[in-house]
N, C-alpha and C positions, 0 to 999 in steps of 0.2 A: 379574507384568508391571510392577508399580509400581517394583520394585527396578531393572528395566532402565531405566525412564523417568528415574530419578534417579541413573543412573550416567553417567560421562564418555562423551562421544560426539564423535568426529572428524567435522568437516563435509566430507564427500566426500573429494576428493583434496587439499584445501587443508591448510595447516598449523594451522588453527584447531581447537582442542579445547574443547568446551563442557563445563560441569560436569554438564549434564543435557540432555534433548532439548527443553526448553521455550524458546520464543521469544516475547517480547512483540511482538505484531503492530504494524506501523506504524499508529497511530491518530492522526489529526491532533490536536495538543495545543492549539494556539492560544496558546502561551506565548511570544510574541514582541512586541517593541516596535520599530516602524520597521524591521522585518525582521531584528532582532537577537535571538537567544535570551536569555531572561531567566533569573534565578536559579531561578524556578519550574520551568523546563524541566530544569535540572540536577537539582534535588531530585526531580522526578517520575521521572526515569530511575534515579537512585540508589536511590529507594524500590523500584523494580522489581528491581534487583540485590540489595538487602537482603532482598527477598521470595523470593530463590532462583531467579530467572529465569536461564537460561543465557545468553541473548542478548537484549538489549533494542534495539528498533529506533526510532530517531528518525524521525518522520514528515515527509514532504513537504519534502525539501530540493531546492528548485527549482535547476536548473542555470544559470539566467540570470534577469534581471528579467522578461523576456518569458515565462518559464516559470511565473511566479506566477499563481495564479487571482485574487488581489486584491493591492492595493498593499502591505499591511503584512506580507505573507508573507515567510518566510525564503528567501533563496537563498544558495548557497555562494560566498562571496567573502572577501576579507581580513578584513573586519569581523566576519562571522559565525563565521569559523574560530577567532577568539580564545576566545569562550565555549564553542565546541564542543570545543576542546582541553581546557578545564577539565572539561567534562562527561565526556569520555572518561577522563580521569585519575581523576575521582571514582567513576565506575562501576567502574573497575579496582580501586580501593581497597576497594570494597564487594564485590569478589569476582566481578563479572560481566564480560561482554563487550558491545560496543556496535556497532551497525550504523547506517548512514544510508540511508533510502529516497531514491533520486535520481529526480527526475521533471521533466516539462515538461507544462504544462497543455494545450498545443495551443490549440484554440479554446475550451476551457472557461475562459473568462476574464471576470471582472467588473472587471478592472483598466483603468480608463478612460485611464490613461497610454499604453496600447497600443491604438491606434485600430483596427487590423485584425489580430486574433490569427491566428497561423499554424495550419495544419491540412494533412492530406494533400490535401484538396480544398476548393473553395469550397462551404461548407454554411451553413445557417441555424444561428445560435448560440442554441439554446433555453435555454442556461444563463445567458447574459449579455445577451440582447437587451433586457430591461427596464431595463438600465443603459446602453443606447445602443450596445452592441456587437452588431450585428445579423448580420453575415456574417464568415466567416473568409477568409483569403487562402491560396490553394493554394501550398504550399511548392515552391520551385525546388530543384534539386539543390545549388545553392550554400547555400541555407538549411539543407538537410538535413545537409550536411557540417559546417556551423557548429554545429548543434545536437549532432551526434554528437561533435564535438570538445569541446563544453561538458560533456557527460556524462563523457567520459574525463578531462578536466582536473579536474572536481569530485571524481571518484573518487580520483585521485592525490593531490589536496590533502587529502582525508580520511585516506587511508592515511598520509600524512606527519605528521598530527597524532594518530596512534595509534588511529584507528578500526580495528576488527577485521574489518569487512566492509562491503560496500555491497549494497543491493537496488535493482535497476533496475525501475521501475514500468512494467509492460506491461499493466496491468489498469485496470478501473474507468472506462474511457472517456477517460483522459488521452492525451497525444499518441501514444505508441507503441501504445496500445490502439486509437486512432483509425485507425492504419495497418492494424491487424489486422482491424478490424471492417468488413464490407462495407456497413454502415449509413453509415459516414462516409468510407470510402475509395472514391472514384469515379474514381481516376486511370486514364488510358489508357496510361501508360508501363509500364516493367518493375516499378514499385512498386505497381501496381493490378491488379485483376482476380481471378485465382484466389489461393488461400491461399499457394501457392508464391511468388507475387509480393508479396503483402501482408505476408509475414513478412520480406521482404528488408531493409527499413530497420531494423526492430528488431534483426535479427541483425548488421547492420553496426555498430549502436551497441554491442551486446554485445562484439563482437570488438574494437572500438576501445578500450573500457574495459579488457578483459583485456590488450590489448597495452600499455597504460599501467601498470597496477598489477602485472602479472606473474601467472603461472598459479597461484602458491601463495597468492595473496590471494583470499579468498572473494568471488565475485560471484553473488549470488542474483538471481532474477527473480520478481516477482509477476505471475501470469498468470491471466486469467479462465478458469474452466471453461466458462462461457458468459456472454454479455451479459444473458441473461434475458428476451429479447423476440424475436419473429419478425423475421427480417431482419438479426439481429445475428450476432456471433461465436458459433459453436456448439461443442458438446462434441467432435464429430468433428474440427473444425478445431484444437481444443486438443490433441488427440492428435498431430496432425501437427506443431504448433508445439513441443510438448514434446520430440518426437524430434529436431527441429532444434536446440533448445537444448542437448540432450544431446550432439549431434555437435559443437557449437560451443563446448564447454567451460564451460557454465554450471555453477556449483557445486551449486546446489539450486534447486528451483522451489517457490514459495509459492503454493498453489492457492487462488483466490478466485473472485469472480464479481460481476456487476452493472455497470451503466453509470450514472454519476453523474447525468446529465441525464434519464434515462428510468426507470431501475430502481434508485434509490439505496438502498432498504432491502432489496433482493434479497440483498445481502452481509451483512446484519445480522439481519433478521427481528425481529418483536416489534412494540411499539406505535409509533405515529407521534406525536412530540411537536409537534403542529401549532401550538399556541399560541405556543410559544417560537420556532418557525421563522418565524412571522409577525412576531414582535417583532424578530427578527434580520435581517429583509429588508434588502438592501443599498440599496434605494431605495423611495420611497413607492409607485411602480408595482408593485414586487415584493411589498410588504406587502399591498396591496389585492388583487392577483392571487391570492396565497396564501390570503388570508382568504375570497375568493369561491370559488375553485376548488381549493384545497389538497387536499380529500378525493378529488377526481377526478384531480389531477395526480400525487400521491404515493401509489402503490399500497402496500397493506399486505400483508406476507407473514407467515404464522403461524410462530412460532418452535417448532422442535423440536430437541432435542439432536443434535449432529453432522449438521446438515441438508444439508451438502454431501458426505457420505461416499459415497453411492452413485455420484455423478458422479466423485468423486475416485478411487474404486476403478478406474474405467475407464482413468484415466491411469496408475495403479499397474501395470496390466497391460501398458501400452504402452512403458514405459521402465524401465531398471534404475537410473538415477541417483537421488540423494537427493530425496525429496519431503517437503514440509512440509504437513501438514493444517491447515486453518483453517476454522472455521465451526461455532459452537454448542458449543464445548468447555466443559463446565461441571461435570463430575463425575468421580469416580474410575472409575466404570463406563465413562463415555465415553472417558476416556483409554486404558483397557485395550482398548476396542473398536478404537480407532484404531491402536494398536500391533499388535494381532492382525491387522489388515488390511495390515500391512507398511509403514506410513509411518515415515519416519526421524525426523522432528521434528514437534512440535506447537506451533502458534501460537495464542495467545489474547489477548483484550484486555479486554472488559467485566468478566469476573470479577476481573481484576487492577485495573481502575479502581475497582471496587466495594471490593476488599480486596487491597491489595498483598501481603498475607501468605497469599493463597489457596493457593499451592503448598506453603508450609510446613505449613499445616493439613491439606492432602491427604496429604502425606508422613507426617505425624504421626498420621494417622487420627483427627484431632479433628473433621473434617467429611467428609461424603460428597459434597455438592453445593454449588455457589455459591449465595449468597443474592441474587444479581443477579436482578431481576425482568424484565429486558429492556424496561424502560419507555423506554429510549433518550433520556432527558432529558440524559444525558452528551453527546449529539450537540449539543444546544442550547448546553451550557456551553462547547463548543469555541470558539464565536463570542462568548463573553462574557469571562470572566476566565480561561479555560483549562479543559480537560477535567477533570471530576471527577464523582463519584457524588453524586446529590442525596438519596439515601436515608440 
């Protein structure tokens, strides 16, 4: 099976051919200055290409300033496109392909420049209230059309600077995930209520993007298997959404899970780096709250290899389209198990952050398993000088 994993693979019906099935998952890098990518971001993704990744994904490309979770975050505009074009060219020289994760934070905002962040409904902002952003504003249809156009424009701009794909973020509790989740979508119009209505706006965004970039350009979607808590988006709803994504021309789905404000470590598992999270608090109130209540606020989930596989298999049964497995990939045995289960691509992050040559060593049989301990201190480093392994 490993020979199959390291063979060329076409991404669905698109023109993109990867040198293998492996994708560097979008993992927030924190390598920006005043919203502009730094040289470190370029070097980070080039190292992934040099490590034999088929497709490396630049994380969290906000489609507008309002889509940023905090002030210094990157959004896709004329200034950021300059270094991003260099990044794409350098990744190509290293033999890899590159994608951008496109997203909008919705109400998950700590950006005090945005007084009332947008959301499907007016809800309490548990993510940013300690920074003074207490409630969201329910989006009007005009707001929704504007945001949809921003996704499409950003995707086209990235295609024009030689990015090979884009990934629309519909997971982890960001804006499009907020529409999908009954926890945050309380609308009374045709965009709220049952899952058929809640998926309507995310599908409009997908279709708008595809109409701009063309059907041959890969448009992936990151989608939650579930939000990971009672009252949130469920696995059964994921099955329905996956079928709709397939009908509407999505190139491939990247299956994930978790909701940033409620179950942030559901999508990673392992240790909680609480000390660093306290130090990185965006305000004094946030630091004090995390110090006093952190162990109760941030739930710990035990790490096991391929921890999403049983859930992901249910989606594999539901659609024929390409699916990307993500979650706890750390060994040769785990890779084989995923391929045997019928998944087309495999996304991974922490083993590559720990050692960018992880895949080369797996292919050469020099290691069987990643030495990553799942301490998750790399999460803390995202908000310091950029994501890196501390081991």
